[in-house]
C-alpha positions as CSV (number, residue, x, y, z in Angstrom):
1,M,0.0,0.0,0.0
2,M,1.3,3.4,-0.9
3,K,2.1,6.0,1.7
4,R,-0.8,8.2,2.6
5,F,-0.1,11.8,1.5
6,D,-1.4,15.0,3.1
7,R,-4.1,16.0,0.6
8,R,-3.5,19.8,0.7
9,F,0.2,19.3,0.1
10,V,-0.4,17.0,-2.8
11,L,-2.9,19.3,-4.4
12,K,-0.6,22.4,-4.1
13,A,2.5,20.6,-5.2
14,L,1.0,18.8,-8.2
15,T,-0.9,21.7,-9.5
16,Y,1.7,24.4,-9.6
17,S,5.1,22.7,-10.0
18,G,7.1,19.9,-11.5
19,L,8.2,18.9,-8.0
20,S,8.7,15.2,-7.4
21,C,6.6,15.4,-4.3
22,L,5.6,11.8,-4.7
23,G,9.3,10.7,-5.0
24,I,9.0,10.1,-8.7
25,G,11.0,11.9,-11.4
26,W,9.5,13.1,-14.6
27,S,10.8,11.3,-17.7
28,L,8.3,11.6,-20.6
29,R,10.2,14.5,-22.3
30,A,13.2,16.2,-20.7
31,S,13.1,19.9,-20.6
32,G,14.8,21.4,-23.6
33,S,15.0,18.1,-25.5
34,R,13.1,19.3,-28.6
35,S,13.5,17.8,-32.1
36,D,12.6,19.0,-35.6
37,R,10.1,16.2,-36.0
38,K,6.5,17.1,-35.3
39,L,4.5,15.1,-32.9
40,E,1.3,13.4,-33.9
41,I,-1.9,14.7,-32.4
42,T,-3.3,12.3,-29.7
43,P,-6.3,10.4,-31.3
44,S,-9.7,11.4,-30.0
45,E,-12.2,9.0,-28.6
46,I,-15.8,9.0,-27.6
47,E,-16.7,10.4,-24.2
48,G,-18.7,7.4,-23.3
49,P,-22.0,7.2,-21.4
50,F,-20.6,7.5,-17.9
51,Y,-19.3,11.0,-17.5
52,P,-20.0,11.9,-13.8
53,R,-23.3,13.4,-13.0
54,V,-23.1,13.3,-9.2
55,K,-21.3,16.6,-8.4
56,R,-18.7,16.3,-5.6
57,K,-16.7,19.1,-4.0
58,D,-13.8,16.7,-3.8
59,K,-12.3,16.5,-7.3
60,D,-8.6,16.8,-6.4
61,F,-5.5,14.8,-7.4
62,D,-6.0,11.9,-4.9
63,L,-8.8,9.8,-6.2
64,T,-8.2,7.1,-3.6
65,R,-9.7,9.1,-0.8
66,I,-12.8,11.2,-0.4
67,E,-12.9,14.2,1.9
68,G,-14.9,13.5,4.9
69,R,-14.6,9.7,4.7
70,S,-12.0,7.6,6.6
71,G,-11.9,4.7,4.1
72,V,-9.5,4.2,1.2
73,A,-10.4,3.1,-2.3
74,K,-10.1,-0.6,-3.0
75,G,-7.8,-2.0,-5.7
76,K,-4.2,-1.4,-6.8
77,H,-3.1,2.2,-6.2
78,I,-1.1,3.8,-9.0
79,I,0.3,7.1,-10.0
80,V,-0.3,8.5,-13.5
81,E,2.0,11.2,-14.8
82,V,0.7,13.2,-17.7
83,Q,2.2,15.8,-19.9
84,I,0.1,18.0,-22.2
85,T,2.1,19.4,-25.2
86,D,1.7,20.9,-28.6
87,I,3.1,19.2,-31.7
88,E,6.5,20.8,-31.1
89,G,6.7,19.1,-27.8
90,N,6.3,22.3,-25.8
91,G,4.4,21.8,-22.5
92,I,1.0,23.6,-22.3
93,E,0.7,25.2,-18.9
94,D,-2.7,25.9,-17.3
95,A,-4.5,23.4,-19.5
96,L,-7.8,22.2,-17.9
97,V,-7.8,18.4,-17.6
98,D,-11.1,16.7,-16.7
99,L,-10.6,13.0,-16.0
100,W,-12.8,10.1,-14.8
101,Q,-12.7,6.3,-14.7
102,A,-14.3,3.2,-13.3
103,A,-13.4,1.8,-9.9
104,A,-11.2,-1.2,-9.4
105,S,-14.3,-3.4,-9.7
106,G,-15.1,-1.9,-13.2
107,K,-18.1,0.1,-11.8
108,Y,-18.5,3.8,-12.6
109,N,-20.0,6.2,-10.2
110,H,-22.9,6.8,-12.5
111,P,-26.6,6.1,-12.0
112,R,-27.0,4.5,-15.4
113,D,-24.1,2.1,-15.2
114,P,-25.7,-1.3,-15.6
115,N,-22.6,-3.2,-14.4
116,P,-23.6,-5.4,-11.5
117,A,-20.2,-5.1,-10.0
118,E,-19.9,-3.6,-6.5
119,S,-19.4,0.2,-6.3
120,D,-16.7,1.7,-4.1
121,P,-18.0,4.5,-1.9
122,D,-14.4,5.5,-1.0
123,F,-13.3,6.0,-4.6
124,Q,-13.5,9.5,-6.0
125,G,-13.5,8.5,-9.6
126,W,-13.3,12.0,-11.0
127,A,-10.8,14.8,-10.9
128,L,-10.4,18.3,-12.4
129,A,-6.8,19.4,-12.8
130,V,-4.8,22.3,-14.2
131,T,-1.4,21.6,-15.6
132,G,1.6,23.1,-14.0
133,S,5.1,23.9,-15.3
134,E,5.8,22.3,-18.7
135,G,2.3,21.0,-19.0
136,K,2.7,18.4,-16.4
137,L,0.3,16.9,-13.8
138,R,0.3,13.8,-11.6
139,F,-2.6,12.1,-9.9
140,K,-3.1,9.1,-7.6
141,T,-5.8,6.7,-8.4
142,V,-6.6,2.9,-8.7
143,M,-6.1,0.7,-11.7
144,P,-9.5,0.8,-13.4
145,G,-11.3,-2.5,-13.6
146,A,-12.4,-4.1,-16.9
147,Y,-16.1,-4.2,-17.5
148,P,-18.7,-5.7,-19.9
149,A,-19.6,-3.2,-22.7
150,A,-21.7,-5.6,-24.8
151,P,-22.0,-9.4,-25.3
152,G,-18.6,-10.7,-26.0
153,W,-16.9,-7.4,-25.4
154,Q,-15.0,-6.5,-22.2
155,R,-13.5,-3.0,-22.1
156,P,-9.9,-2.9,-20.9
157,P,-8.8,-0.7,-18.1
158,H,-8.8,2.9,-19.2
159,I,-9.1,6.5,-18.1
160,H,-11.1,9.2,-19.8
161,F,-9.7,12.6,-20.5
162,K,-11.1,15.9,-21.7
163,V,-8.5,18.6,-22.2
164,S,-8.9,22.2,-23.1
165,S,-6.6,25.2,-23.3
166,A,-6.9,28.6,-24.9
167,G,-5.5,28.6,-28.5
168,Y,-5.9,24.8,-28.9
169,E,-8.5,22.4,-30.1
170,S,-10.2,20.6,-27.2
171,L,-9.4,16.9,-26.9
172,T,-11.6,14.1,-25.6
173,T,-9.7,10.7,-25.5
174,Q,-9.1,7.6,-23.5
175,M,-5.8,6.4,-22.0
176,Y,-5.1,2.6,-21.9
177,F,-2.4,0.8,-19.9
178,A,0.5,-1.2,-21.3
179,G,0.5,-4.9,-20.8
180,Q,-3.3,-5.4,-20.6
181,P,-4.4,-8.4,-22.7
182,L,-7.8,-6.9,-23.3
183,N,-6.2,-4.0,-25.3
184,N,-5.8,-6.3,-28.3
185,L,-9.5,-7.2,-28.2
186,D,-11.1,-3.8,-27.6
187,H,-13.4,-2.7,-30.3
188,L,-12.6,1.0,-29.8
189,L,-8.8,0.7,-29.6
190,R,-8.6,-1.8,-32.5
191,R,-10.2,0.5,-34.9
192,K,-7.3,2.9,-34.6
193,R,-4.2,2.7,-36.7
194,K,-1.4,0.8,-35.0
195,E,0.7,3.9,-34.5
196,D,-2.3,5.7,-33.0
197,Q,-2.9,2.8,-30.6
198,V,0.6,3.2,-29.3
199,R,-0.1,6.9,-28.6
200,M,-3.1,6.0,-26.5
201,I,-1.3,3.5,-24.3
202,A,0.5,4.7,-21.1
203,S,3.9,3.2,-20.5
204,R,4.9,1.8,-17.1
205,L,7.9,3.3,-15.4
206,A,10.6,0.6,-15.4
207,D,12.0,1.3,-12.0
208,N,8.6,2.1,-10.4
209,P,6.0,-0.2,-11.9
210,Q,3.1,1.5,-10.0
211,T,3.7,4.6,-12.0
212,F,2.5,5.2,-15.6
213,L,3.6,7.9,-18.0
214,H,1.5,9.4,-20.7
215,Q,1.6,12.3,-23.2
216,L,-1.3,14.1,-24.7
217,V,-0.7,16.2,-27.8
218,L,-3.1,19.1,-28.7
219,Q,-3.6,20.7,-32.1
220,Q,-3.2,24.5,-32.1
221,L,-6.1,26.5,-33.5
222,V,-5.5,28.1,-36.9
223,S,-5.9,31.9,-36.6
């Protein structure tokens, strides 16, 4: 089990800086390491039917705990490090990131989710974040569970993102996890080009397997 962090400290540190307050160094793209090759825009994906409807005051970076409750979310706790960039690889500061996901059981906190799996009252399931220096943010959550989407179709673990920033096209997409067997069977992911699939799958940090790294690339608006 990961060490419990002071929520106010985590929120402040993760929002406004690139500090390794969780003891994890950033390694998606080193500062200043730009190349002449343009990056591909992150593929978009459907929002899905389970965008949160139950409004909560607690939408911070630690999805494993809910303010006012003493319990902790069930499942494997993980850290996700995300960097929002343009096609040049420049980090986009102050981008608004709206993210949500299923609990470890595969159940969404949504009244219309038909999944009979048990819900987790201690799982936040939703966060609103603003990127800090170099377009970076980190959040603590649980590995999402797979769930049945249709007969013969199990959706692999994934996290939904909606990203917006002034001067850029908004992006709605889904992030998958490396090493998940269901990735190869998912109807949504399989319809993407192979190279696009790669861009939608977060990589595991080699020396810290509970940490996943992901990059989201936005398209600049044409003036």
